[in-house]
Backbone and ligand atoms as CSV (ligand in chain L), in Angstrom:
chain,resi,resn,atom,element,x,y,z
A,1,MET,N,N,21.176,-1.543,-1.392
A,1,MET,CA,C,20.237,-2.249,-2.277
A,1,MET,C,C,18.876,-2.383,-1.584
A,2,LYS,N,N,17.820,-2.297,-2.360
A,2,LYS,CA,C,16.475,-2.512,-1.800
A,2,LYS,C,C,16.341,-3.957,-1.322
A,3,LYS,N,N,15.497,-4.142,-0.292
A,3,LYS,CA,C,15.254,-5.491,0.241
A,3,LYS,C,C,14.106,-6.168,-0.526
A,4,VAL,N,N,14.101,-7.489,-0.461
A,4,VAL,CA,C,12.951,-8.272,-0.939
A,4,VAL,C,C,12.142,-8.684,0.292
A,5,GLY,N,N,10.865,-8.437,0.261
A,5,GLY,CA,C,9.972,-8.909,1.313
A,5,GLY,C,C,9.372,-10.241,0.893
A,6,ILE,N,N,9.425,-11.207,1.772
A,6,ILE,CA,C,8.825,-12.515,1.465
A,6,ILE,C,C,7.749,-12.777,2.509
A,7,ILE,N,N,6.521,-12.929,2.036
A,7,ILE,CA,C,5.396,-13.207,2.923
A,7,ILE,C,C,4.851,-14.587,2.555
A,8,MET,N,N,4.621,-15.411,3.568
A,8,MET,CA,C,3.966,-16.700,3.309
A,8,MET,C,C,2.700,-16.785,4.151
A,9,GLY,N,N,1.697,-17.447,3.586
A,9,GLY,CA,C,0.410,-17.507,4.260
A,9,GLY,C,C,0.420,-18.374,5.499
A,10,SER,N,N,1.354,-19.317,5.542
A,10,SER,CA,C,1.454,-20.245,6.676
A,10,SER,C,C,2.889,-20.749,6.740
A,11,ASP,N,N,3.341,-21.139,7.933
A,11,ASP,CA,C,4.692,-21.706,7.984
A,11,ASP,C,C,4.767,-23.043,7.259
A,12,SER,N,N,3.618,-23.626,6.920
A,12,SER,CA,C,3.654,-24.863,6.120
A,12,SER,C,C,4.125,-24.589,4.684
A,13,ASP,N,N,4.177,-23.305,4.292
A,13,ASP,CA,C,4.692,-22.934,2.959
A,13,ASP,C,C,6.210,-22.791,2.955
A,14,LEU,N,N,6.847,-22.963,4.095
A,14,LEU,CA,C,8.280,-22.679,4.218
A,14,LEU,C,C,9.166,-23.457,3.240
A,15,PRO,N,N,8.902,-24.755,2.975
A,15,PRO,CA,C,9.787,-25.452,2.018
A,15,PRO,C,C,9.832,-24.771,0.650
A,16,ILE,N,N,8.728,-24.153,0.246
A,16,ILE,CA,C,8.709,-23.449,-1.047
A,16,ILE,C,C,9.448,-22.121,-0.925
A,17,VAL,N,N,9.240,-21.444,0.181
A,17,VAL,CA,C,9.900,-20.157,0.408
A,17,VAL,C,C,11.413,-20.330,0.507
A,18,THR,N,N,11.851,-21.454,1.055
A,18,THR,CA,C,13.295,-21.693,1.185
A,18,THR,C,C,13.985,-21.736,-0.179
A,19,LYS,N,N,13.268,-22.192,-1.192
A,19,LYS,CA,C,13.854,-22.179,-2.544
A,19,LYS,C,C,14.180,-20.744,-2.960
A,20,ALA,N,N,13.339,-19.803,-2.516
A,20,ALA,CA,C,13.577,-18.384,-2.844
A,20,ALA,C,C,14.699,-17.806,-1.985
A,21,THR,N,N,14.680,-18.099,-0.695
A,21,THR,CA,C,15.711,-17.512,0.170
A,21,THR,C,C,17.101,-18.041,-0.205
A,22,ASP,N,N,17.179,-19.289,-0.645
A,22,ASP,CA,C,18.490,-19.826,-1.068
A,22,ASP,C,C,19.070,-18.996,-2.219
A,23,ILE,N,N,18.213,-18.663,-3.173
A,23,ILE,CA,C,18.671,-17.866,-4.336
A,23,ILE,C,C,19.067,-16.455,-3.892
A,24,LEU,N,N,18.240,-15.846,-3.053
A,24,LEU,CA,C,18.540,-14.475,-2.621
A,24,LEU,C,C,19.846,-14.426,-1.835
A,25,LYS,N,N,20.076,-15.443,-0.978
A,25,LYS,CA,C,21.341,-15.491,-0.233
A,25,LYS,C,C,22.516,-15.610,-1.202
A,26,ALA,N,N,22.388,-16.498,-2.185
A,26,ALA,CA,C,23.491,-16.709,-3.135
A,26,ALA,C,C,23.820,-15.433,-3.903
A,27,LEU,N,N,22.795,-14.631,-4.163
A,27,LEU,CA,C,23.003,-13.372,-4.915
A,27,LEU,C,C,23.278,-12.182,-3.989
A,28,GLU,N,N,23.332,-12.460,-2.674
A,28,GLU,CA,C,23.608,-11.418,-1.665
A,28,GLU,C,C,22.587,-10.275,-1.713
A,29,ILE,N,N,21.329,-10.659,-1.894
A,29,ILE,CA,C,20.223,-9.690,-1.882
A,29,ILE,C,C,19.586,-9.724,-0.494
A,30,PRO,N,N,19.482,-8.579,0.174
A,30,PRO,CA,C,18.874,-8.580,1.507
A,30,PRO,C,C,17.379,-8.880,1.438
A,31,PHE,N,N,16.885,-9.596,2.453
A,31,PHE,CA,C,15.450,-9.929,2.457
A,31,PHE,C,C,14.949,-10.071,3.880
A,32,GLU,N,N,13.641,-9.998,4.005
A,32,GLU,CA,C,12.934,-10.281,5.264
A,32,GLU,C,C,11.860,-11.295,4.980
A,33,VAL,N,N,11.597,-12.180,5.939
A,33,VAL,CA,C,10.572,-13.210,5.765
A,33,VAL,C,C,9.542,-13.087,6.883
A,34,HIS,N,N,8.254,-13.178,6.524
A,34,HIS,CA,C,7.177,-13.098,7.514
A,34,HIS,C,C,6.075,-14.099,7.182
A,35,VAL,N,N,5.325,-14.486,8.197
A,35,VAL,CA,C,4.091,-15.260,8.003
A,35,VAL,C,C,2.931,-14.313,8.263
A,36,TYR,N,N,2.258,-13.918,7.196
A,36,TYR,CA,C,1.045,-13.095,7.302
A,36,TYR,C,C,0.028,-13.712,6.348
A,37,SER,N,N,-1.170,-13.901,6.790
A,37,SER,CA,C,-2.195,-14.521,5.957
A,37,SER,C,C,-3.243,-13.490,5.548
A,38,ALA,N,N,-3.643,-13.570,4.277
A,38,ALA,CA,C,-4.708,-12.674,3.799
A,38,ALA,C,C,-6.008,-12.916,4.561
A,39,HIS,N,N,-6.174,-14.128,5.073
A,39,HIS,CA,C,-7.443,-14.490,5.716
A,39,HIS,C,C,-7.346,-14.494,7.242
A,40,ARG,N,N,-6.206,-15.021,7.764
A,40,ARG,CA,C,-6.088,-15.186,9.219
A,40,ARG,C,C,-5.512,-13.954,9.906
A,41,THR,N,N,-4.652,-13.207,9.202
A,41,THR,CA,C,-4.080,-11.962,9.770
A,41,THR,C,C,-4.108,-10.867,8.690
A,42,PRO,N,N,-5.295,-10.500,8.246
A,42,PRO,CA,C,-5.394,-9.540,7.140
A,42,PRO,C,C,-4.845,-8.162,7.485
A,43,VAL,N,N,-4.934,-7.758,8.727
A,43,VAL,CA,C,-4.450,-6.422,9.113
A,43,VAL,C,C,-2.932,-6.354,8.990
A,44,GLU,N,N,-2.242,-7.406,9.480
A,44,GLU,CA,C,-0.779,-7.431,9.409
A,44,GLU,C,C,-0.306,-7.506,7.949
A,45,ALA,N,N,-1.000,-8.306,7.142
A,45,ALA,CA,C,-0.625,-8.408,5.726
A,45,ALA,C,C,-0.774,-7.056,5.037
A,46,ARG,N,N,-1.872,-6.376,5.299
A,46,ARG,CA,C,-2.099,-5.063,4.711
A,46,ARG,C,C,-1.048,-4.059,5.188
A,47,ASP,N,N,-0.791,-4.036,6.482
A,47,ASP,CA,C,0.168,-3.065,7.031
A,47,ASP,C,C,1.559,-3.264,6.434
A,48,PHE,N,N,1.950,-4.520,6.256
A,48,PHE,CA,C,3.258,-4.774,5.648
A,48,PHE,C,C,3.306,-4.153,4.258
A,49,ALA,N,N,2.250,-4.384,3.468
A,49,ALA,CA,C,2.243,-3.886,2.093
A,49,ALA,C,C,2.199,-2.356,2.048
A,50,VAL,N,N,1.386,-1.764,2.878
A,50,VAL,CA,C,1.246,-0.297,2.879
A,50,VAL,C,C,2.582,0.379,3.204
A,51,ASN,N,N,3.348,-0.221,4.114
A,51,ASN,CA,C,4.593,0.399,4.584
A,51,ASN,C,C,5.838,-0.108,3.862
A,52,ALA,N,N,5.679,-1.035,2.931
A,52,ALA,CA,C,6.845,-1.728,2.357
A,52,ALA,C,C,7.801,-0.772,1.646
A,53,ARG,N,N,7.302,0.135,0.850
A,53,ARG,CA,C,8.193,1.039,0.109
A,53,ARG,C,C,8.978,1.906,1.089
A,54,ALA,N,N,8.280,2.473,2.060
A,54,ALA,CA,C,8.951,3.328,3.052
A,54,ALA,C,C,9.950,2.528,3.887
A,55,ASN,N,N,9.711,1.228,4.037
A,55,ASN,CA,C,10.606,0.390,4.830
A,55,ASN,C,C,11.771,-0.190,4.032
A,56,GLY,N,N,11.950,0.259,2.797
A,56,GLY,CA,C,13.149,-0.107,2.042
A,56,GLY,C,C,13.030,-1.331,1.171
A,57,PHE,N,N,11.803,-1.786,0.937
A,57,PHE,CA,C,11.628,-2.947,0.057
A,57,PHE,C,C,11.509,-2.496,-1.401
A,58,GLY,N,N,12.019,-3.350,-2.305
A,58,GLY,CA,C,11.937,-3.051,-3.734
A,58,GLY,C,C,11.033,-4.007,-4.479
A,59,ALA,N,N,10.736,-5.129,-3.880
A,59,ALA,CA,C,9.841,-6.127,-4.484
A,59,ALA,C,C,9.361,-7.049,-3.367
A,60,ILE,N,N,8.200,-7.659,-3.604
A,60,ILE,CA,C,7.610,-8.535,-2.590
A,60,ILE,C,C,7.241,-9.874,-3.232
A,61,ILE,N,N,7.599,-10.945,-2.545
A,61,ILE,CA,C,7.163,-12.291,-2.931
A,61,ILE,C,C,6.068,-12.711,-1.956
A,62,ALA,N,N,4.965,-13.221,-2.476
A,62,ALA,CA,C,3.880,-13.704,-1.618
A,62,ALA,C,C,3.592,-15.155,-1.993
A,63,ALA,N,N,3.761,-16.050,-1.021
A,63,ALA,CA,C,3.568,-17.489,-1.251
A,63,ALA,C,C,2.354,-17.958,-0.459
A,64,ALA,N,N,1.415,-18.605,-1.137
A,64,ALA,CA,C,0.235,-19.100,-0.419
A,64,ALA,C,C,-0.398,-20.233,-1.209
A,65,GLY,N,N,-1.101,-21.075,-0.477
A,65,GLY,CA,C,-1.792,-22.184,-1.112
A,65,GLY,C,C,-3.295,-22.091,-0.909
A,66,MET,N,N,-3.997,-23.078,-1.437
A,66,MET,CA,C,-5.461,-23.176,-1.359
A,66,MET,C,C,-6.122,-21.946,-2.001
A,67,ALA,N,N,-7.067,-21.297,-1.310
A,67,ALA,CA,C,-7.704,-20.082,-1.863
A,67,ALA,C,C,-6.725,-18.933,-1.660
A,68,ALA,N,N,-5.720,-18.886,-2.518
A,68,ALA,CA,C,-4.533,-18.058,-2.269
A,68,ALA,C,C,-4.768,-16.604,-2.676
A,69,HIS,N,N,-5.234,-15.823,-1.725
A,69,HIS,CA,C,-5.498,-14.408,-1.981
A,69,HIS,C,C,-4.376,-13.504,-1.493
A,70,LEU,N,N,-3.314,-14.115,-0.941
A,70,LEU,CA,C,-2.281,-13.298,-0.293
A,70,LEU,C,C,-1.587,-12.351,-1.271
A,71,ALA,N,N,-1.122,-12.867,-2.403
A,71,ALA,CA,C,-0.392,-12.002,-3.343
A,71,ALA,C,C,-1.290,-10.863,-3.827
A,72,GLY,N,N,-2.526,-11.182,-4.112
A,72,GLY,CA,C,-3.461,-10.144,-4.566
A,72,GLY,C,C,-3.750,-9.114,-3.498
A,73,ALA,N,N,-3.885,-9.576,-2.265
A,73,ALA,CA,C,-4.164,-8.648,-1.161
A,73,ALA,C,C,-2.964,-7.744,-0.903
A,74,ILE,N,N,-1.755,-8.294,-1.032
A,74,ILE,CA,C,-0.546,-7.468,-0.895
A,74,ILE,C,C,-0.502,-6.452,-2.043
A,75,ALA,N,N,-0.724,-6.944,-3.263
A,75,ALA,CA,C,-0.644,-6.064,-4.439
A,75,ALA,C,C,-1.675,-4.936,-4.380
A,76,ALA,N,N,-2.798,-5.194,-3.749
A,76,ALA,CA,C,-3.851,-4.171,-3.637
A,76,ALA,C,C,-3.403,-3.001,-2.772
A,77,ASN,N,N,-2.357,-3.217,-1.979
A,77,ASN,CA,C,-1.949,-2.201,-1.001
A,77,ASN,C,C,-0.552,-1.637,-1.228
A,78,THR,N,N,0.017,-1.895,-2.413
A,78,THR,CA,C,1.324,-1.314,-2.751
A,78,THR,C,C,1.454,-1.265,-4.263
A,79,THR,N,N,2.300,-0.335,-4.755
A,79,THR,CA,C,2.636,-0.351,-6.186
A,79,THR,C,C,4.031,-0.932,-6.404
A,80,LEU,N,N,4.640,-1.504,-5.367
A,80,LEU,CA,C,5.853,-2.302,-5.586
A,80,LEU,C,C,5.480,-3.543,-6.397
A,81,PRO,N,N,6.438,-4.081,-7.179
A,81,PRO,CA,C,6.132,-5.329,-7.889
A,81,PRO,C,C,5.909,-6.478,-6.912
A,82,VAL,N,N,4.846,-7.241,-7.161
A,82,VAL,CA,C,4.501,-8.384,-6.306
A,82,VAL,C,C,4.568,-9.660,-7.152
A,83,ILE,N,N,5.345,-10.610,-6.663
A,83,ILE,CA,C,5.463,-11.900,-7.339
A,83,ILE,C,C,4.736,-12.941,-6.497
A,84,GLY,N,N,3.775,-13.610,-7.088
A,84,GLY,CA,C,2.989,-14.602,-6.374
A,84,GLY,C,C,3.502,-16.006,-6.634
A,85,ILE,N,N,3.647,-16.778,-5.559
A,85,ILE,CA,C,3.969,-18.209,-5.701
A,85,ILE,C,C,2.747,-19.010,-5.271
A,86,PRO,N,N,2.078,-19.682,-6.204
A,86,PRO,CA,C,0.995,-20.583,-5.800
A,86,PRO,C,C,1.604,-21.851,-5.206
A,87,CYS,N,N,1.210,-22.183,-3.979
A,87,CYS,CA,C,1.785,-23.353,-3.312
A,87,CYS,C,C,0.842,-24.552,-3.410
A,88,LYS,N,N,1.459,-25.707,-3.611
A,88,LYS,CA,C,0.673,-26.953,-3.688
A,88,LYS,C,C,0.445,-27.447,-2.268
A,89,SER,N,N,-0.686,-27.060,-1.672
A,89,SER,CA,C,-0.887,-27.452,-0.273
A,89,SER,C,C,-2.273,-28.025,-0.023
A,90,SER,N,N,-2.946,-28.441,-1.087
A,90,SER,CA,C,-4.262,-29.039,-0.890
A,90,SER,C,C,-4.409,-30.242,-1.808
A,91,ASN,N,N,-5.554,-30.905,-1.721
A,91,ASN,CA,C,-5.768,-32.054,-2.602
A,91,ASN,C,C,-6.163,-31.635,-4.018
A,92,LEU,N,N,-6.088,-30.338,-4.327
A,92,LEU,CA,C,-6.275,-29.884,-5.712
A,92,LEU,C,C,-4.921,-29.638,-6.384
A,93,ASP,N,N,-3.849,-30.066,-5.737
A,93,ASP,CA,C,-2.505,-30.043,-6.332
A,93,ASP,C,C,-1.989,-28.653,-6.692
A,94,GLY,N,N,-2.522,-27.617,-6.067
A,94,GLY,CA,C,-2.017,-26.263,-6.322
A,94,GLY,C,C,-2.726,-25.530,-7.436
A,95,ILE,N,N,-3.618,-26.220,-8.157
A,95,ILE,CA,C,-4.361,-25.557,-9.234
A,95,ILE,C,C,-5.256,-24.466,-8.637
A,96,ASP,N,N,-5.806,-24.740,-7.467
A,96,ASP,CA,C,-6.631,-23.740,-6.769
A,96,ASP,C,C,-5.817,-22.475,-6.487
A,97,ALA,N,N,-4.613,-22.655,-5.952
A,97,ALA,CA,C,-3.760,-21.507,-5.629
A,97,ALA,C,C,-3.284,-20.799,-6.898
A,98,LEU,N,N,-2.975,-21.585,-7.933
A,98,LEU,CA,C,-2.527,-20.979,-9.198
A,98,LEU,C,C,-3.588,-20.031,-9.751
A,99,LEU,N,N,-4.810,-20.525,-9.829
A,99,LEU,CA,C,-5.878,-19.690,-10.409
A,99,LEU,C,C,-6.188,-18.494,-9.513
A,100,SER,N,N,-6.163,-18.697,-8.195
A,100,SER,CA,C,-6.441,-17.595,-7.270
A,100,SER,C,C,-5.373,-16.512,-7.358
A,101,THR,N,N,-4.146,-16.922,-7.649
A,101,THR,CA,C,-3.032,-15.962,-7.674
A,101,THR,C,C,-2.921,-15.267,-9.021
A,102,VAL,N,N,-3.124,-16.011,-10.085
A,102,VAL,CA,C,-2.845,-15.457,-11.423
A,102,VAL,C,C,-3.993,-14.612,-11.979
A,103,GLN,N,N,-5.212,-14.900,-11.576
A,103,GLN,CA,C,-6.371,-14.273,-12.227
A,103,GLN,C,C,-6.737,-12.938,-11.571
A,104,MET,N,N,-5.779,-12.007,-11.622
A,104,MET,CA,C,-6.007,-10.717,-10.975
A,104,MET,C,C,-6.786,-9.767,-11.885
A,105,PRO,N,N,-7.604,-8.909,-11.301
A,105,PRO,CA,C,-8.328,-7.943,-12.118
A,105,PRO,C,C,-7.389,-6.854,-12.652
A,106,THR,N,N,-7.756,-6.284,-13.788
A,106,THR,CA,C,-6.965,-5.207,-14.396
A,106,THR,C,C,-6.725,-4.092,-13.388
A,107,GLY,N,N,-5.470,-3.664,-13.316
A,107,GLY,CA,C,-5.115,-2.561,-12.419
A,107,GLY,C,C,-4.315,-2.983,-11.212
A,108,ILE,N,N,-4.423,-4.268,-10.845
A,108,ILE,CA,C,-3.701,-4.774,-9.662
A,108,ILE,C,C,-2.934,-6.028,-10.086
A,109,PRO,N,N,-1.787,-5.832,-10.762
A,109,PRO,CA,C,-1.083,-7.019,-11.280
A,109,PRO,C,C,-0.321,-7.803,-10.219
A,110,VAL,N,N,-0.274,-9.113,-10.430
A,110,VAL,CA,C,0.608,-10.009,-9.667
A,110,VAL,C,C,1.373,-10.845,-10.695
A,111,ALA,N,N,2.695,-10.801,-10.632
A,111,ALA,CA,C,3.518,-11.624,-11.525
A,111,ALA,C,C,3.570,-13.024,-10.920
A,112,THR,N,N,2.859,-13.951,-11.548
A,112,THR,CA,C,2.692,-15.284,-10.943
A,112,THR,C,C,3.665,-16.281,-11.550
A,113,VAL,N,N,4.409,-16.973,-10.701
A,113,VAL,CA,C,5.321,-18.018,-11.175
A,113,VAL,C,C,4.606,-19.372,-11.094
A,114,ALA,N,N,5.311,-20.414,-11.451
A,114,ALA,CA,C,4.719,-21.754,-11.485
A,114,ALA,C,C,4.325,-22.215,-10.071
A,115,ILE,N,N,3.482,-23.211,-10.011
A,115,ILE,CA,C,3.151,-23.840,-8.719
A,115,ILE,C,C,4.458,-24.299,-8.056
A,116,ASN,N,N,4.651,-23.841,-6.808
A,116,ASN,CA,C,5.861,-24.141,-6.021
A,116,ASN,C,C,7.130,-23.513,-6.615
A,117,GLY,N,N,6.968,-22.485,-7.440
A,117,GLY,CA,C,8.111,-21.893,-8.152
A,117,GLY,C,C,8.911,-20.880,-7.334
A,118,GLY,N,N,9.369,-21.309,-6.190
A,118,GLY,CA,C,10.088,-20.392,-5.294
A,118,GLY,C,C,11.366,-19.828,-5.892
A,119,ALA,N,N,12.116,-20.653,-6.604
A,119,ALA,CA,C,13.393,-20.185,-7.158
A,119,ALA,C,C,13.158,-19.108,-8.219
A,120,ASN,N,N,12.219,-19.345,-9.108
A,120,ASN,CA,C,11.959,-18.338,-10.148
A,120,ASN,C,C,11.409,-17.045,-9.559
A,121,ALA,N,N,10.649,-17.131,-8.465
A,121,ALA,CA,C,10.174,-15.905,-7.820
A,121,ALA,C,C,11.353,-15.055,-7.360
A,122,ALA,N,N,12.341,-15.699,-6.772
A,122,ALA,CA,C,13.523,-14.960,-6.319
A,122,ALA,C,C,14.306,-14.408,-7.498
A,123,LEU,N,N,14.444,-15.205,-8.552
A,123,LEU,CA,C,15.188,-14.727,-9.721
A,123,LEU,C,C,14.479,-13.549,-10.384
A,124,LEU,N,N,13.156,-13.587,-10.412
A,124,LEU,CA,C,12.404,-12.461,-10.984
A,124,LEU,C,C,12.611,-11.194,-10.151
A,125,CYS,N,N,12.582,-11.344,-8.838
A,125,CYS,CA,C,12.900,-10.190,-7.960
A,125,CYS,C,C,14.289,-9.662,-8.263
A,126,ALA,N,N,15.251,-10.574,-8.391
A,126,ALA,CA,C,16.634,-10.163,-8.662
A,126,ALA,C,C,16.717,-9.405,-9.986
A,127,GLN,N,N,16.008,-9.887,-10.984
A,127,GLN,CA,C,16.038,-9.222,-12.286
A,127,GLN,C,C,15.404,-7.831,-12.204
A,128,ILE,N,N,14.369,-7.695,-11.397
A,128,ILE,CA,C,13.741,-6.383,-11.205
A,128,ILE,C,C,14.745,-5.429,-10.533
A,129,LEU,N,N,15.384,-5.889,-9.484
A,129,LEU,CA,C,16.347,-5.033,-8.769
A,129,LEU,C,C,17.571,-4.745,-9.634
A,130,ALA,N,N,17.914,-5.669,-10.525
A,130,ALA,CA,C,19.104,-5.509,-11.361
A,130,ALA,C,C,18.915,-4.479,-12.467
A,131,VAL,N,N,17.704,-4.032,-12.698
A,131,VAL,CA,C,17.484,-2.980,-13.703
A,131,VAL,C,C,18.323,-1.747,-13.362
A,132,GLU,N,N,18.460,-1.472,-12.080
A,132,GLU,CA,C,19.222,-0.296,-11.628
A,132,GLU,C,C,20.491,-0.694,-10.884
A,133,ASP,N,N,20.980,-1.915,-11.072
A,133,ASP,CA,C,22.116,-2.389,-10.285
A,133,ASP,C,C,22.997,-3.260,-11.185
A,134,LYS,N,N,24.086,-2.650,-11.703
A,134,LYS,CA,C,24.940,-3.366,-12.668
A,134,LYS,C,C,25.646,-4.563,-12.033
A,135,GLU,N,N,26.016,-4.438,-10.750
A,135,GLU,CA,C,26.721,-5.535,-10.088
A,135,GLU,C,C,25.814,-6.762,-9.979
A,136,LEU,N,N,24.554,-6.514,-9.620
A,136,LEU,CA,C,23.596,-7.616,-9.525
A,136,LEU,C,C,23.315,-8.202,-10.913
A,137,ALA,N,N,23.225,-7.329,-11.924
A,137,ALA,CA,C,23.007,-7.821,-13.295
A,137,ALA,C,C,24.151,-8.738,-13.711
A,138,ALA,N,N,25.380,-8.390,-13.329
A,138,ALA,CA,C,26.533,-9.225,-13.680
A,138,ALA,C,C,26.445,-10.583,-12.976
A,139,LYS,N,N,25.968,-10.591,-11.728
A,139,LYS,CA,C,25.803,-11.873,-11.023
A,139,LYS,C,C,24.756,-12.744,-11.720
A,140,LEU,N,N,23.694,-12.107,-12.192
A,140,LEU,CA,C,22.660,-12.880,-12.893
A,140,LEU,C,C,23.204,-13.442,-14.206
A,141,ASP,N,N,24.009,-12.642,-14.909
A,141,ASP,CA,C,24.627,-13.139,-16.148
A,141,ASP,C,C,25.524,-14.331,-15.843
A,142,ALA,N,N,26.281,-14.229,-14.755
A,142,ALA,CA,C,27.196,-15.319,-14.387
A,142,ALA,C,C,26.414,-16.577,-14.034
A,143,LYS,N,N,25.284,-16.416,-13.345
A,143,LYS,CA,C,24.460,-17.585,-12.988
A,143,LYS,C,C,23.899,-18.259,-14.241
A,144,ARG,N,N,23.429,-17.428,-15.171
A,144,ARG,CA,C,22.919,-18.012,-16.434
A,144,ARG,C,C,24.014,-18.831,-17.130
A,145,ALA,N,N,25.223,-18.263,-17.166
A,145,ALA,CA,C,26.331,-18.960,-17.841
A,145,ALA,C,C,26.663,-20.264,-17.113
A,146,SER,N,N,26.658,-20.207,-15.773
A,146,SER,CA,C,26.957,-21.403,-14.986
A,146,SER,C,C,25.871,-22.462,-15.173
A,147,ASP,N,N,24.615,-22.027,-15.169
A,147,ASP,CA,C,23.505,-22.976,-15.382
A,147,ASP,C,C,23.611,-23.627,-16.762
A,148,ALA,N,N,23.966,-22.821,-17.774
A,148,ALA,CA,C,24.102,-23.357,-19.137
A,148,ALA,C,C,25.244,-24.368,-19.200
A,149,ALA,N,N,26.329,-24.060,-18.517
A,149,ALA,CA,C,27.477,-24.979,-18.524
A,149,ALA,C,C,27.088,-26.327,-17.913
A,150,LYS,N,N,26.251,-26.293,-16.852
A,150,LYS,CA,C,25.812,-27.554,-16.238
A,150,LYS,C,C,24.982,-28.386,-17.221
A,151,VAL,N,N,24.122,-27.726,-17.983
A,151,VAL,CA,C,23.310,-28.456,-18.970
A,151,VAL,C,C,24.210,-29.067,-20.038
A,152,LEU,N,N,25.226,-28.313,-20.461
A,152,LEU,CA,C,26.119,-28.846,-21.497
A,152,LEU,C,C,26.939,-30.027,-20.984
A,153,GLU,N,N,27.268,-30.008,-19.681
A,153,GLU,CA,C,27.949,-31.171,-19.086
A,153,GLU,C,C,27.043,-32.395,-19.158
A,154,LYS,N,N,25.739,-32.187,-18.859
A,154,LYS,CA,C,24.787,-33.296,-18.922
A,154,LYS,C,C,24.656,-33.802,-20.356
A,155,ASP,N,N,24.647,-32.859,-21.313
A,155,ASP,CA,C,24.569,-33.251,-22.725
A,155,ASP,C,C,25.768,-34.115,-23.094
A,156,ALA,N,N,26.938,-33.707,-22.605
A,156,ALA,CA,C,28.145,-34.475,-22.927
A,156,ALA,C,C,28.051,-35.893,-22.364
A,157,ALA,N,N,27.530,-36.017,-21.141
A,157,ALA,CA,C,27.405,-37.341,-20.518
A,157,ALA,C,C,26.394,-38.193,-21.272
A,158,ILE,N,N,25.245,-37.607,-21.599
A,158,ILE,CA,C,24.212,-38.356,-22.338
A,158,ILE,C,C,24.717,-38.725,-23.731
A,159,SER,N,N,25.403,-37.796,-24.375
A,159,SER,CA,C,25.930,-38.046,-25.716
A,159,SER,C,C,26.927,-39.200,-25.698
A,160,ALA,N,N,27.760,-39.196,-24.643
A,160,ALA,CA,C,28.767,-40.260,-24.539
A,160,ALA,C,C,28.105,-41.624,-24.356
A,161,SER,N,N,26.932,-41.667,-23.708
A,161,SER,CA,C,26.248,-42.937,-23.470
A,161,SER,C,C,25.507,-43.448,-24.688
A,162,PHE,N,N,24.924,-42.527,-25.462
A,162,PHE,CA,C,23.986,-42.965,-26.516
A,162,PHE,C,C,24.468,-42.750,-27.945
A,163,ASN,N,N,25.415,-41.790,-28.145
A,163,ASN,CA,C,25.702,-41.405,-29.544
A,163,ASN,C,C,26.999,-42.040,-30.074
L,1,RP5,C1,C,-2.857,-21.132,2.947
L,1,RP5,O1,O,-3.407,-22.315,3.366
L,1,RP5,C2,C,-1.398,-21.206,3.333
L,1,RP5,O2,O,-0.635,-20.379,2.481
L,1,RP5,C3,C,-1.068,-22.644,3.157
L,1,RP5,O3,O,-0.532,-22.929,1.879
L,1,RP5,C4,C,-2.424,-23.333,3.276
L,1,RP5,C5,C,-2.535,-24.243,4.468
L,1,RP5,O4,O,-2.212,-23.527,5.634
L,1,RP5,P1,P,-2.053,-24.299,7.030
L,1,RP5,O5,O,-3.381,-24.915,7.321
L,1,RP5,O6,O,-0.943,-25.299,6.817
L,1,RP5,O7,O,-1.651,-23.239,8.035
L,1,RP5,O8,O,-3.485,-20.038,3.519
């Protein structure tokens, strides 16, 4: 199976990235995690993206906060799918990172998830890889069913209290 590359702009983004790694581990998807910054280590960030396909990656998650150019800078250097996670790491509550990540120019797309949306970034990667992987698709179907069952349990509890 292709690997997922996870790049974060700073180790202070790790709590958000952990939401993604937890999902990837549960789905048994191989991944690598690195700290590369579009601003502080632009050469390393670029090199990772340029070599990612040859190095066995199938999708890349880029998590960054503030003036979050990391996902865009990665996407500029690969045609692998790039999922951007805007991180809430400033006194602008992540709106700065959201706009910096989502507002990409035509031709260089970044699939942007919600502010701090680490879990959905991993699930989106899984869904991309599952296009060509029936076993992974079955795991995703099972997770959806399990998640739905949990909601119905909550409905039953709430219904028992109020209805
Ligand atoms: C961004 O600046 C990082 O992705 C992080 O979210 C934010 C703050 O970085 P640190 O000052 O904590 O290293 O580039």
